[in-house]
N, C-alpha and C positions, 0 to 999 in steps of 0.2 A: 487617467483612465482609475476611475472609480473600479473595485476590488470585483462588484459584481459582474461588471463588463469583460474582466480579464477571465474568469473564471465561467463566464458564456463561452467566450471566444476558445477557452481550450477544451470547451468539452467536457469540465467538468461536472455540468449538470446542476441547473437549479431545473426546477417544475418542469417536466414535462408531459405535452398533451398526450391524447390517445393515437395510436399508431393501428393502421391496417394493413390487414393481412400479413398476420404477424405467423410465418411460419415455424418459429423455433417456440412459440408462446404455450406450454402449459395450464390448463386450467388455473382461477385467481386459489390463493390460500384458503383452506378448508377452516373449519374452527381448530383445526388440529395446530393451528400456527399462529395460534393465539400465544401471548405469551405467559412465561410460568411461572406461578406465584413468588417473589421474592422472600430468599432465605438468605439470612444475617452471616455472615462467616468474621471469627474475630480473628482469622490468621493473617490478614494484610490491613495494613492501614494507608490512606492516598492522603498526604498535602502538599501544598505547596511551599517550596524551598528558595526559590529564586524569580525573576522574572528576564526573559530576552532584552537585548537592548533595543530590538528592531521587533515590532507586532508582523506577525509570518504566518502565510498558512502555501497550503500546497510546496512546502518545503521538504527537507531531509532530516533525517538524524542518523549518525554512524557512529558503532564502537567501536573506536581505535583498539591499537593493540597496547597503547598505555592507559585503556582504562577511561579516557576522556571520552567525551561526545563530540562529534561533529556538525554542530547547526549549518544547512549550506543551505543560501536562495527563498525561493518561494516568492510568494505577493503579499504584498503588503496595502495599507491603508494611501489610494490615492497612487496605487505606483502600478507599470503593467510588468515588473517584477525587480526582484533583490538582487543588487552584485553582494550584500554584505553577508559575512561567516562569522559564527560566536563557537565557542567553544566552553562546554559545562566542565566544571572540576568535582567530578563525586566525592573527594575529598575532604571537602569544607563548602560543598554546594554554591560555591559562585562560576558567574558565567563571564566570559573574556570577547573581547572582539579580537576576532582572527584574521582583520583582512577583509579580502574581497578576489568574487572569482572575476577572469579574464571576459567572464559574459555575463551579466546579470539574468537570471530564469529563473522559472517557476516550471512546478509540471515535468521535472525531469528526473532523471533516478543517480542513488551515489552505489557503489556498490564496493566494500572491501576487500581487495584485495589480497593472495595468501602471503604476502610480507609485508605489509602492511599499509602501502597507499591507498587511496580513495578515486576512485575513478567515476565522474560524474558524469553525466549523457544526456543530449538534449533536452528537451524543454522548451519554453513556449520566452518571448518577454516582448511580442507585438511580430514576432518572426518565430516559425514552428524552424528549430536551429539543430545542425546536425554536427555539432562540435564538441568534441569530448575534452575536459580539463581532466587532470591531475592532480592531487592534495601529497605532498611530500611532506610527511610527519616530524619529519628530522627537519628542513628547512623550516617548516609551517606557511609555505606558499602552494598556491596552483602553477602548473603552468599549461599549456595547451597541447595535446595530448591525440591530436589528429583529430578523424571525423568519422561519422557514420554516413554508412551511403545512403541512406535518407531520413533527411530531417523527420525526428516525430517527437512529441509528446505524451504523457498520460500513458504511457508504454512500459513494460516490463522490465529487469532487467534481474539474472539470472547467474550466479558462479557456476561453473560447471567445475565438478571434478579433477579437470585436467587443468584448472587456471584462467580459463576463458570464459570469457561471460555472453550469454546470451540474451538480442537482445525481440523483442516481441510487438507487434502493432503499434496501437498510441494512434495519432490523429498527427498526419501531416499537410502539407503545402495545400492553401486550399479550402482547408479544413475536410481534407479527404482522407476516410475512417482507413486505415491498415492492415492488410493482410501479412504485410511481409515480416522476414526476422535476418538477422543479422549477427554474425560472432564476430567481439571484440578479442584479438590477441596480443596482451600484451608484452609477451614475447616480442612482437614485431610490430607494434603499434598500429596494427591496423583492422579495419575493419570489413567482411567480408557476407554477401548474400548467401544467406541455405533459405531450405526449402520453404514455400510459403504457407501458414496455416489454412485451414478448410475456410474458416468465416475471418473479413476484418472485425478486430478487436479494440474495443477502448475501455476502461472498467472494469476488465478483466484480473482473473491473478494468476502466475506461475508460480509453481513449487516443486524444488529439486526432489524427486524419490531416491529412494536407498539407494537405486539399482543405476543411478547417473541418467533417469530422464527425467524429465519436466512435461509434468501435470497442467494444461493450459484451462482455465475456470468460466467458463460465461462472458460477461460482459455485455456489450453494443456497438450496434452501428447505426448509420442514419443521423437526420438531426428532425428535433422539431417540424411537424407533426409526424413522421417517418421513424420515428426510434422504435430499433428491432432489439430486444435486449435475447439471449441467448438461453435455453436449456443443452445445447450441447456443448464438450467438453473435446479440449483434444491432447496429443501427448505427441513429446517430441525426444527424436531418440539421437542423441549425439554423434551415433557409431554410422550413421545414414544422412545426419539432416533433415532429415522429413520428418515434417508432421502428420499424423493417425490420428481419424476420429477418434474419440474416448466415449466413456457411457453418459449416458444423460443424467443429468439432475433430477431431483425430485419435480422444482422448482425452478423457470427463469429468473435468472438473480444477476444485477450488477453493480459495482462499488461495496461488494462484500469484502472480503476478508478472508485469509485463508493459510491454513500453517501446519505442519508436518509431526503429529505427535512420535513419541517415541517408539512404538509400534510398527512406524511407518505409515502408517494407516494418512488419510490430508483429512483437517479438521474444516469445513467450508461453514464462513460465520454469516449470519445478515444479513443484508445488499436490499434491493430494492427491486419492485416491479418495471413495467416499461411504461407509465407514467409517470413514476419519481415521487406519489403521493403514498404508495402501499410501501412500510418499511419494512422489512423483516426482522423477527428474535429468532425464527426457525436458525438450526444449524442441518448441514448434511454429511457424511464421514465418507469418504471414499476409501474405498481397499485396493490397492495395487494387487493382491492374488485375485480379485473376482472380477476386476474391471471396473465394478460397481459403484452407487451410491446408494447410502441407505440413510433413514431419519436418525438425526443425531440429540439430544438434549434442547431444551427451548430456554433463552434468557427469558429473563425477567424484561429487560428492555427489547425496543426495536430498532436499529441501527444502522446506518447507511453511509456511504462517502469514510471507509473506517480502513480502508486499506494500508497496510506495513504497522498497523496498531495495535495488532493483536501479542502474546511476546507469550514464546513454552519458556516456563520457569527450571530451573534445576532439577524440584522433583518431578517433573513430568507434566503437573497442571498448567491451565492454560488463564493470563490474564485479558481480559478482554476490556480497554482502556478507551477506547472514544465512542463517540457517534450517541453518546447518553450523560446527561450527570452523573448517575450511576455507574462505579466499575463493577466485574462482574470476574467470577473467578471460576473456570470449569475444574470443581474435583474430581480428577479422570477416574481415582477408585468408585468413587460413588455415582459417576457418571450425571452428575447435576451441576448445573448453576449457582452459585451464591455471591450475593451482595456484599462488597468489600464497606470495610467502615471506612464514614468520609466520603466527599461528594465533593462532584467539579461544581464550576457557578453556572457553566453550560453546557449543550453539547456539543460541544468541537466538534467540526468536522475536517477533513484533511488537513489532519495535525499531524505530530511524526513520534513515533516512539523508540526507543533502544534499551533493549540490555545491559545493565549494569554488572560488572564483575563481581561481586556479593551477594549479587540474587537480587538487589530491587529492579525496580524499572524505571527510565527515565521516560517524560511527555510535557512536550509544548507547544505550544502554538495550534493554531485550528483559526478556523472562522464557526462563529454563530448565528443563529436562526436570525439575527436583525445585521447578518454581512459583514459584522468587523472584525479584522484578525485579531489574534489574541499573542499576549505577549509570558502569560504564563508560565511555571515551570515546576513541575510537576513529579513528584517523587512517589512510588508507592513499596512498601517496606512490611519484612514479618514484622509481627508484634514484639 
């Protein structure tokens, strides 16, 4: 199957048409939502350092305790899902093949557990997968690790403080948008259902707050031409196993990114409207003390399909890597974005990024506006 077919099937979303009766949609962006002027920043550079053996998008990148980065699955040219796994060694910028998954998958999640293993969950390969796999770094191989209660792709995975993993939303069998959630316990190898979200969501984000709760932001449900993009958010409390409505965003958005800042607030980055034709350069900030969102600084570039590719740097700044050829850095002290020296050759979407132990950032793959999956491995480093 060609890549565009797979992306459409698993609802990663190419252009959507107008929907009617969207109760969650706020007014379209005002002129304040225009991109900010680009300001140069010489503190970081971006350069290509290697190439993946297999072009891929909708994959994952996970930094192991050893410092190497594990690149798992995804969607390649002419394939419905990739089983191959590669590793990136930061010391010499080398890429190595590292076997295969037990089951090919794209749109899955990969979660680093406290003891160093990596839990791979769900995804799509022509079927919405409920299977779980565990990567053992010492053996350098994957093994089956039970199953989800419900097959899902495009969901979120959040490592909770007690070591369990929360899976929320996504798309399931019959292209059904899911409001269900479940928690996997590595000690028992079992996943169990918990309370459902207030709305079915895909293209949302899930961010662990300092107090152990999880903030679910935005996302969408419905197929073209009835796509419903959410302005709503919700909070999951592990102690009760329940979701409750959170504050509303300034504007409805999906296919965005979100990252917790060092002060405990959550930065929501970019995304798109219900048409998928309007992409955002804006950000919003959630304050857990007030439960409200306020407008954050704007980027110089509009970006969407960027979940998981923004990185919190050791100094508290935020590097936004994908969705546009220019990479941008949020200088938290100045509360403004600045472009990074160097440029990517394309606005890669559904790419993957991971932090490196020395403060650099790894970035690889994704697909271009021409729907071609990429092989490039890029490294963002202090000058």
